[in-house]
C-alpha positions in Angstrom: -26.6 -104.3 17.9 -28.8 -103.3 19.6 -26.7 -103.0 22.9 -24.1 -101.3 20.7 -26.6 -98.8 19.5 -27.7 -97.8 22.7 -23.9 -97.9 24.0 -23.2 -95.2 21.0 -26.3 -93.3 22.1 -25.8 -92.6 25.9 -21.9 -91.9 24.8 -23.2 -89.3 22.9 -25.6 -87.9 25.5 -23.0 -87.9 27.9 -20.5 -85.5 25.8 -23.5 -83.3 24.9 -24.7 -82.8 28.6 -20.9 -82.3 29.2 -20.7 -79.8 26.5 -23.9 -78.1 28.0 -22.8 -78.2 31.7 -19.0 -76.5 30.5 -21.4 -74.0 28.1 -23.5 -73.2 31.2 -20.8 -73.0 34.1 -19.0 -70.9 31.4 -21.9 -68.6 31.0 -22.9 -67.9 34.8 -19.3 -67.3 35.5 -18.7 -64.7 32.6 -21.8 -63.1 33.8 -20.8 -62.9 37.6 -17.2 -61.3 36.4 -19.4 -58.9 34.4 -21.6 -58.3 37.4 -18.3 -57.8 39.8 -16.5 -55.5 37.3 -19.7 -53.6 37.0 -20.1 -52.7 40.1 -16.2 -52.1 40.8 -16.5 -49.7 37.5 -19.0 -47.7 39.5 -17.6 -47.4 42.7 -14.1 -46.2 41.1 -16.1 -43.5 38.2 -14.5 -45.7 35.3 -17.7 -45.1 33.3 -17.8 -41.2 33.9 -14.3 -41.1 32.7 -14.5 -43.4 29.6 -17.9 -40.7 28.9 -16.0 -37.9 29.3 -12.7 -39.2 27.0 -15.3 -39.9 24.4 -16.9 -36.5 24.3 -13.7 -34.7 24.4 -12.3 -36.8 21.7 -15.7 -36.0 19.4 -15.9 -32.4 20.9 -12.1 -30.9 20.7 -11.3 -28.8 17.4 -7.7 -27.4 16.8 -6.9 -23.7 17.0 -5.1 -21.6 14.4 -1.7 -22.3 13.6 0.4 -19.7 15.1 3.1 -17.6 13.0 6.4 -19.2 12.1 8.9 -18.8 15.0 12.4 -17.1 14.3 14.9 -19.3 12.3 17.1 -21.4 14.9 20.0 -20.3 13.1 20.5 -17.5 10.6 22.9 -19.1 8.5 23.8 -23.1 7.9 20.7 -24.7 7.8 18.1 -24.3 10.9 14.4 -25.0 11.7 11.2 -23.0 12.1 8.1 -24.4 14.1 4.7 -23.1 14.6 1.9 -24.9 17.0 -1.7 -25.3 17.5 -3.8 -25.7 20.2 -6.7 -28.5 21.0 -10.1 -26.6 22.6 -10.2 -29.9 24.8 -8.1 -32.9 26.3 -7.2 -34.7 23.0 -7.2 -33.8 19.1 -6.9 -35.7 16.6 -3.7 -34.3 14.7 -0.2 -32.8 14.8 -0.2 -29.9 17.4 3.8 -29.2 16.2 5.2 -28.8 12.8 8.5 -27.8 11.4 10.6 -26.5 8.1 13.9 -25.9 7.3 15.5 -22.3 6.9 18.5 -20.3 6.6 20.1 -22.9 4.5 22.7 -20.6 3.2 26.5 -21.2 4.0 27.8 -19.2 6.9 29.9 -16.3 6.7 33.5 -16.8 6.9 33.1 -20.4 5.2 35.4 -20.7 2.1 33.8 -20.2 -1.3 34.5 -18.6 -5.2 34.6 -14.5 -5.2 31.4 -13.2 -6.7 29.3 -16.5 -6.1 25.5 -15.3 -4.6 23.3 -17.9 -3.3 19.7 -16.7 -1.9 18.2 -18.3 1.1 14.2 -18.7 1.8 14.2 -16.0 4.8 15.0 -12.7 2.9 18.9 -13.4 3.4 21.5 -12.7 0.1 24.8 -14.0 0.1 27.6 -12.6 -1.5 31.2 -14.3 -1.7 33.9 -11.5 -1.3 37.2 -11.7 -1.5 40.1 -12.1 -2.3 39.9 -14.8 -0.1 36.6 -15.9 -0.8 34.4 -15.6 2.7 30.7 -15.5 2.4 28.7 -12.3 3.5 25.2 -12.6 4.3 22.7 -9.7 4.3 19.1 -8.8 4.7 18.8 -7.8 1.3 16.5 -4.7 0.1 15.0 -4.8 -3.0 13.4 -1.6 -5.4 9.6 -2.3 -5.1 9.4 -3.1 -9.1 12.0 -5.7 -9.0 10.3 -7.5 -6.5 8.7 -10.9 -7.5 4.5 -10.8 -7.4 4.8 -13.2 -4.5 7.2 -10.8 -2.8 5.1 -7.9 -3.2 1.9 -9.7 -1.8 4.4 -10.8 1.4 5.1 -7.8 1.8 1.7 -5.8 2.1 0.2 -9.0 3.9 3.0 -8.4 6.9 2.6 -5.0 6.9 -1.4 -5.3 7.2 -1.2 -8.3 9.6 0.9 -6.1 11.6 -0.8 -2.7 11.6 -4.1 -5.1 12.1 -3.3 -8.1 14.2 -4.0 -8.2 17.8 -0.7 -9.6 18.1 1.5 -7.5 17.0 -0.8 -4.1 16.5 0.6 -2.6 20.2 3.9 -2.9 18.8 3.4 -1.5 15.6 1.3 1.9 17.0 4.1 2.0 19.5 6.7 2.4 16.5 4.5 4.9 14.8 3.8 6.8 17.8 7.5 6.9 18.6 8.1 9.1 15.1 5.0 10.9 15.4 5.9 12.1 19.1 9.1 13.3 18.5 8.9 14.6 14.7 9.7 18.2 16.2 12.0 16.9 18.6 15.2 16.5 16.9 14.8 13.0 14.5 15.5 15.7 11.5 18.7 17.8 12.6 21.6 17.1 11.5 23.5 14.6 14.3 20.0 12.7 14.5 18.4 12.4 11.2 20.5 9.8 9.3 21.3 7.6 12.3 17.6 7.7 13.7 16.1 6.7 10.9 18.3 3.5 10.1 17.4 2.6 13.5 14.0 3.3 12.7 13.7 1.2 9.5 15.0 -1.9 11.3 12.4 -1.6 14.1 9.9 -1.9 11.9 12.0 -4.9 9.4 12.2 -7.0 12.6 8.5 -6.2 13.3 7.1 -7.5 9.8 9.7 -10.3 9.9 8.1 -11.8 13.5 4.8 -11.6 11.3 6.7 -13.5 7.9 10.8 -14.1 8.3 11.1 -13.8 4.7 10.1 -10.3 4.3 12.4 -7.4 4.4 11.7 -3.7 3.0 11.8 -2.7 0.0 12.3 0.8 -0.9 10.8 3.5 -3.5 13.4 4.7 -6.5 11.3 7.8 -7.0 14.3 9.3 -9.2 13.5 6.5 -12.0 9.8 8.3 -11.7 11.0 11.9 -11.8 8.9 13.6 -14.2 5.7 11.3 -13.2 6.0 9.8 -9.6 2.0 9.4 -9.3 2.2 6.8 -12.5 4.5 4.3 -10.9 3.5 1.2 -10.9 3.7 1.2 -6.8 0.4 3.0 -7.0 -1.3 0.3 -8.6 -4.5 -1.0 -6.7 -3.2 -4.4 -6.1 -0.2 -2.5 -4.8 -0.5 0.2 -2.5 -3.2 2.1 -4.2 -3.3 4.8 -5.8 -4.2 9.0 -5.3 -6.4 10.0 -2.8 -10.0 11.6 -3.9 -10.3 14.6 -2.4 -13.5 16.7 -1.1 -14.9 19.7 -2.6 -12.4 21.6 -0.7 -9.6 19.7 -1.8 -9.0 18.4 1.6 -9.6 15.0 3.1 -7.6 13.5 0.2 -8.2 9.1 1.0 -7.3 6.7 -0.7 -10.1 4.5 -2.3 -8.2 2.2 -4.3 -5.8 -1.0 -2.9 -5.2 -2.9 0.4 -4.8 0.6 2.1 -7.8 2.1 1.0 -10.5 4.0 3.5 -12.8 0.6 3.4 -10.1 -1.7 3.8 -7.3 0.2 6.2 -7.1 2.7 9.3 -4.0 4.5 10.3 -3.3 4.2 13.9 -5.1 7.2 14.6 -8.4 5.3 12.7 -8.3 8.0 9.7 -8.3 7.3 6.5 -4.6 7.1 4.9 -4.1 10.1 2.6 -2.6 11.1 -1.1 -2.1 14.3 -2.7 0.6 13.9 -5.3 1.9 17.7 -6.6 4.8 18.6 -8.8 8.2 16.3 -9.6 10.8 14.9 -8.0 14.5 15.1 -8.3 15.8 12.8 -11.1 18.3 9.8 -11.1 21.4 12.5 -12.4 20.7 14.5 -9.4 20.8 11.7 -6.9 24.1 10.7 -8.5 25.3 13.9 -8.2 24.8 14.3 -4.8 26.5 10.9 -3.8 29.3 11.7 -5.5 30.1 14.8 -3.9 34.3 14.6 -2.4 34.1 13.4 1.5 35.4 17.0 2.6 31.5 18.2 1.7 29.8 15.4 3.7 28.0 18.5 5.2 27.2 19.7 2.0 25.8 15.8 1.3 23.8 15.5 4.5 21.9 18.6 3.9 20.9 18.1 0.3 20.0 14.6 1.3 17.9 15.5 4.4 16.6 18.9 2.4 16.3 18.0 -1.5 16.1 14.3 -1.3 13.9 13.6 1.6 11.5 16.5 2.2 10.8 17.6 -1.1 9.8 13.9 -1.8 7.6 13.4 1.5 5.4 16.6 0.3 5.6 15.3 -3.3 3.4 12.6 -2.3 1.3 14.8 0.2 -1.5 14.0 2.1 -0.4 11.6 5.5 2.9 11.6 4.2 2.9 15.5 4.4 2.0 15.7 8.0 3.7 14.5 11.1 2.1 11.6 11.1 4.3 10.7 7.9 5.1 7.1 9.5 1.2 6.4 10.1 1.8 5.7 5.6 3.0 2.5 4.1 5.1 4.6 1.5 7.0 6.5 4.5 9.2 3.6 4.9 9.8 3.0 1.3 10.9 6.6 1.2 13.2 6.0 4.0 14.6 2.9 2.6 15.5 5.1 -0.4 16.9 7.7 1.6 18.9 5.0 3.5 20.5 3.4 0.5 21.4 7.1 -0.9 23.5 7.2 2.3 24.7 4.2 2.2 26.2 4.5 -1.9 28.1 7.3 -0.5 29.6 5.3 2.6 30.6 2.5 0.2 32.7 4.5 -2.0 35.4 3.9 0.9 36.2 3.3 4.4 36.3 7.2 4.9 33.2 7.7 3.4 31.6 5.2 5.8 33.3 6.2 8.9 32.6 10.0 8.4 31.0 11.9 10.8 29.1 9.6 12.9 32.1 6.8 13.7 32.7 6.6 17.1 29.5 9.1 17.9 28.5 8.6 21.3 25.5 11.0 20.6 22.4 9.1 21.8 19.5 8.6 19.6 16.1 9.7 20.8 13.7 7.4 22.5 15.7 4.6 20.9 16.5 2.5 24.0 19.8 3.9 24.4 21.3 3.0 21.3 24.1 5.5 19.6 24.4 7.0 16.3 27.8 5.1 16.1 26.1 1.8 16.4 24.3 2.5 13.1 27.2 4.4 11.1 27.3 0.6 9.2 24.7 -0.8 8.2 26.9 -3.9 7.2 27.3 -4.5 11.2 24.2 -3.4 13.0 23.1 -4.2 16.5 21.6 -7.9 16.9 24.0 -9.4 14.2 22.1 -7.7 11.3 23.4 -6.8 8.0 21.9 -4.8 5.4 22.4 -4.1 1.9 20.3 -2.8 -0.7 20.0 -4.7 -4.5 21.0 -2.0 -7.7 23.4 -1.5 -10.1 25.0 1.7 -8.6 28.3 1.3 -6.7 27.8 -0.6 -3.3 24.9 -1.9 -4.2 24.2 -5.8 -5.1 23.9 -6.5 -8.8 20.7 -7.3 -10.3 19.7 -8.2 -14.2 20.7 -5.9 -16.8 17.7 -4.0 -18.1 17.9 -0.1 -19.9 17.0 1.2 -16.3 20.0 -0.6 -14.3 22.4 -0.1 -17.3 21.9 3.8 -16.9 22.1 3.7 -13.4 25.6 1.7 -13.4 27.2 4.0 -16.4 25.7 7.3 -14.2 27.6 5.8 -11.3 30.8 5.9 -13.4 30.8 8.7 -15.0 32.6 11.9 -13.6 30.8 15.2 -11.8 31.5 17.5 -15.0 29.6 14.7 -17.2 26.5 14.4 -14.9 26.1 18.0 -14.8 26.7 18.2 -19.1 23.1 16.0 -19.2 20.4 17.5 -20.4 17.4 17.2 -18.3 13.9 18.4 -17.2 13.9 20.8 -13.8 12.1 19.0 -11.1 10.4 21.2 -8.7 12.7 23.1 -6.3 12.5 23.2 -2.6 12.1 27.0 -3.5 8.1 25.8 -4.3 7.8 23.6 -1.7 7.1 26.0 1.2 4.8 23.3 3.0 7.7 20.8 3.0 10.0 23.5 5.2 7.4 24.6 7.3 6.5 20.8 8.0 10.0 19.7 9.4 10.3 22.7 11.0 13.6 23.9 9.3 15.4 27.2 10.3 15.4 30.0 8.1 19.2 29.8 7.7 18.9 26.1 6.8 16.5 26.6 5.0 18.4 29.2 2.8 21.4 26.9 2.5 19.5 23.6 1.4 17.3 26.0 -1.3 21.1 26.8 -2.3 22.3 22.9 -2.6 18.7 22.4 -4.7 19.9 25.0 -7.1 23.0 23.3 -7.6 21.0 19.7 -8.6 18.9 21.5 -10.9 20.4 21.2 -14.7 21.4 24.4 -16.4 20.1 23.4 -19.6 16.7 21.6 -20.4 16.1 18.6 -22.1 14.6 19.4 -25.5 13.3 16.2 -27.0 12.1 13.8 -24.8 10.2 11.0 -27.1 10.2 8.0 -25.8 7.7 6.8 -22.5 11.1 6.1 -20.7 12.6 9.4 -21.3 9.1 11.3 -20.6 9.4 9.1 -17.0 13.1 9.6 -16.1 13.4 13.6 -17.6 16.6 13.1 -19.7 17.6 10.9 -22.6 18.1 7.3 -20.9 18.9 5.9 -24.1 21.9 8.5 -24.8 23.2 7.8 -21.6 23.2 3.8 -22.3 24.5 4.1 -25.9 26.8 7.1 -25.7 28.7 7.0 -22.7 32.4 5.2 -22.5 33.2 3.5 -19.4 36.4 2.7 -18.5 38.0 0.3 -15.9 
């Protein structure tokens, strides 16, 4: 038994010693390896690279996201991308993100006539025919029919374009183009309509680089004929209100809204000014002008350029009634409405559309070689761009019915004799707006013609009973037009 115990003890001791020896040998080998590795790493700069990598991971921060790129496709489904950069070699997160856009069907694909589809990038697609084919265009809406989201997007895009360093230079160059050419021919017969259609497209393109869902809205001041200053457009949460003048009645700076004196400056680093004065032509007067026969296109053009363009410029007053009018955001809303009136005239027939400017090689002033012919048809503008206006009159994209829209539709279907017979309030005539004629340097002979045509648009019988707020706003019995007019066809 003693022998067995001794032998067992010796065996255990041998095992333990062997294990201890192996652990010791492994430890020495490990230590030797680590020493050799440390030496190698010091020689090769491993520790410097490791420290730099750890520091870059800790300190690195992302820049702000860039604006969304233009959609890769105009229809049929495309993508938009935006990127951001890291301040060091490595950041944790995505460097690029994308989203779908232009999800509407492409033009030319089969569809059911009358169907409409909207997309997220400001395009409206209408199925025309027969046969049914998709037609997609940038839809310009009347400002008061925009949703709150659409209004905010337009105002935000305009402010970014005019203040952000990425877009500011291009924006100011565009404003300067109108300012320096103000009295160099852009308000003459051969230039006025196509030049300003080109100009609107340039501003819209700029705004769409900021936000691809934005299109230029228009301001239908004819709906607010007797009370233009009371339109919701001038509320503090839209473009702001009337200006506050000094003791001499000058320097009428806007003090409310996103374009107030404290929030925004013009390209000349001045405050935006407004000084409302008088009334503007009503819906009936506009429709009378649109319904002029094709043979009287020169009369239509002169009426549009004088009564419907020059007058409202100085009815808003302030910056709008100066050579720097393009500095005012409302300038583009006013000119979009003037352009929509021209389009309503053009939409009456193919001959109306091709009148005067079709085939014209007249070079548009300071417009990068563009010609009047290229801008005679707004459904086929350069750059594969089509523009359409929303409304209820002929030639416009239909909207939901309300009293105003129904009245516009009925007026567009009336005969000229019926339109002249509607009693309505008189508006401030062009003869009383000598500041407007002087501003646009209208020659005396042309001014006399404009005044004469302006008198033809005035009502021969004034409206006697304007009881409802809508009647007082529009200047005629709106419900009477809606209820008592018979429409055939």
